ZASE-140033 format. One line per field, with one value per residue (C-alpha): y, x, z; residue in three letters. Coordinates in Angstrom, 2 decimals. Example, Ala and Ser with C-alpha at 12.3 -4.5 7.8 and 13.67 -1.06 7.14 Angstrom:
ZASE-140033
py	[-4.50,-1.06]
px	[12.30,13.67]
pz	[7.80,7.14]
code	[Ala,Ser]
***
This chain:
ZASE-140033
py	[10.73,11.20,11.09,9.60,8.80,5.11,3.32,2.86,6.64,6.41,5.03,2.99,1.89,4.07,7.20,6.32,5.95,9.09,11.06,9.29,10.18,13.81,13.94,12.15,14.75,17.49,15.66,15.84,19.63,19.41,20.81,17.38,15.95,17.98,21.22,23.55,27.10,26.15,23.75,25.36,28.62,28.60,30.04,30.87,29.07,30.69,32.43,32.11,29.81,27.66,27.38,26.47,23.78,22.30,22.24,20.51,17.94,17.10,16.83,14.63,12.44,12.10,11.06,8.47,7.16,6.64,4.69,2.61,1.93,3.47,6.70,5.55,5.34,8.63,10.86,12.32,13.46,14.91,16.71,18.21,19.33,20.87,22.56,25.32,26.12,26.84,30.62,30.80,28.79,31.05,34.13,32.67,30.55,29.59,28.15,24.84,24.20,25.08,23.05,20.04,20.15,20.25,17.52,15.32,15.88,14.90,11.78,10.79,11.26,9.08,6.44,6.70,7.49,9.03,11.78,10.45,7.26,6.68,4.77,1.88,1.71,1.16,-1.49,-4.26,-3.05,-4.74,-3.08,-2.57,-0.59,1.77,2.51]
px	[2.51,6.26,8.09,11.57,14.18,14.81,16.90,19.59,20.15,21.71,25.10,23.61,20.34,21.15,21.44,18.12,16.37,17.97,16.59,13.24,13.04,13.89,11.02,8.64,9.45,8.50,5.21,4.24,4.05,0.73,-2.18,-3.87,-0.83,1.17,1.08,4.05,4.42,7.14,4.78,1.36,2.50,4.34,7.74,10.24,13.58,16.07,13.48,13.74,10.69,11.93,15.33,13.82,11.71,14.85,16.52,13.48,13.41,17.10,16.87,13.78,15.62,18.57,16.21,14.52,17.89,18.73,15.53,16.24,19.78,21.49,22.75,26.39,26.22,24.32,25.80,28.47,25.93,23.61,26.48,27.62,24.08,23.63,27.06,25.50,23.25,26.01,26.08,22.28,22.10,24.67,22.61,19.29,19.65,15.95,16.12,17.75,15.28,12.29,13.51,14.38,10.94,9.20,11.46,10.62,6.88,7.32,9.32,6.74,3.96,5.80,6.42,2.79,3.84,1.37,2.11,4.32,5.28,9.02,11.17,11.49,7.67,7.51,10.28,7.71,5.58,5.74,8.44,5.89,3.69,6.47,8.20]
pz	[-9.92,-9.74,-13.06,-13.05,-15.69,-16.29,-13.66,-16.34,-16.37,-12.89,-11.88,-9.06,-7.53,-4.51,-6.69,-8.34,-4.98,-3.57,-6.52,-6.23,-2.52,-3.38,-5.86,-3.49,-0.84,-3.32,-3.96,-0.29,-0.60,-2.45,-0.39,-0.31,1.48,4.03,2.03,1.70,0.49,-2.00,-3.80,-3.29,-4.87,-8.16,-7.33,-10.06,-10.21,-7.87,-5.68,-1.90,-1.65,-4.54,-2.89,0.48,-1.17,-2.74,0.68,2.19,-0.62,-0.26,3.52,3.17,0.66,3.04,5.85,3.63,2.44,6.12,6.69,3.56,4.77,1.74,3.33,3.24,-0.57,-1.03,1.66,-0.62,-3.21,-0.56,1.14,-2.17,-2.97,0.48,0.39,-1.70,1.27,3.77,3.25,3.23,6.45,8.09,7.27,8.49,11.61,11.52,8.01,8.97,11.78,9.61,6.64,8.81,10.43,7.07,5.67,8.65,8.11,4.46,5.35,7.95,5.40,2.87,5.52,6.67,10.22,12.58,15.07,17.86,16.00,15.65,13.17,15.63,15.82,12.05,11.87,12.29,9.40,6.04,3.90,1.11,3.49,4.60,1.30]
code	[Met,Val,Gly,Met,Pro,Ala,Arg,Ser,Ala,Phe,His,Ser,Ala,Glu,Glu,Phe,Tyr,Ser,Thr,Phe,Phe,His,Glu,Leu,Thr,His,Ala,Thr,Gly,His,Pro,Ser,Arg,Val,Gly,Arg,Glu,Gly,Ile,Met,Asn,His,Asn,Pro,Phe,Gly,Ser,Glu,Asp,Tyr,Ser,Lys,Glu,Glu,Leu,Ile,Ala,Glu,Met,Gly,Ala,Ala,Met,Leu,Cys,Gly,Val,Ala,Gly,Ile,Glu,Ala,Gln,Thr,Leu,Gly,Asn,Ser,Ala,Ala,Tyr,Leu,Gln,Ala,Trp,Ile,Ser,Lys,Leu,Arg,Ser,Asp,Ser,Arg,Leu,Ile,Val,Ser,Ala,Ala,Ser,Gln,Ala,Gln,Lys,Ala,Ala,Asp,Tyr,Ile,Leu,Ala,Arg,Thr,Ala,Gly,Glu,Thr,Glu,Ser,Asp,Thr,Lys,Gly,Lys,Asn,Glu,His,Glu,Thr,Leu]
***
C-alpha cells in the first residue's frame, strides 16, 4: 500500500501523480518485488543508501511521468529535486548509471513489462493494465 495525501493537497494533478510515481518506485524496492538495498535495509535519513534510494525514486518517477505524458509539467520539479545530486554524481561516476538502471527496473515492474519489452510494445495494452 502506498499512502498519499489527498489530491487537493497538490497544486495540480501532474504534481500528485509525480509524487505518487516517486512513492510507487520506492515500493518496488521491497524484496517481494525487485528488491533494493535502500529499502530492504533500514537506512537512516541522510545516509548514502537512503540518498541513493531517493535518487532512484525520483528518476523512476520522471520515467513514469514520461510514459504518462506529463513530463513537461513535472520536469521543473524533478530537475530541482535532482539538482542536489549534482556534486554527488560528479564524485561518483557510477552512481548515475546504477541509479538509472535500478529506476528503470522499478518503472518496468510498475508497468508490468517483461525483460526485453519496450514502451512501444506496451502501447497497445489497456491503460488500466499499464498504470
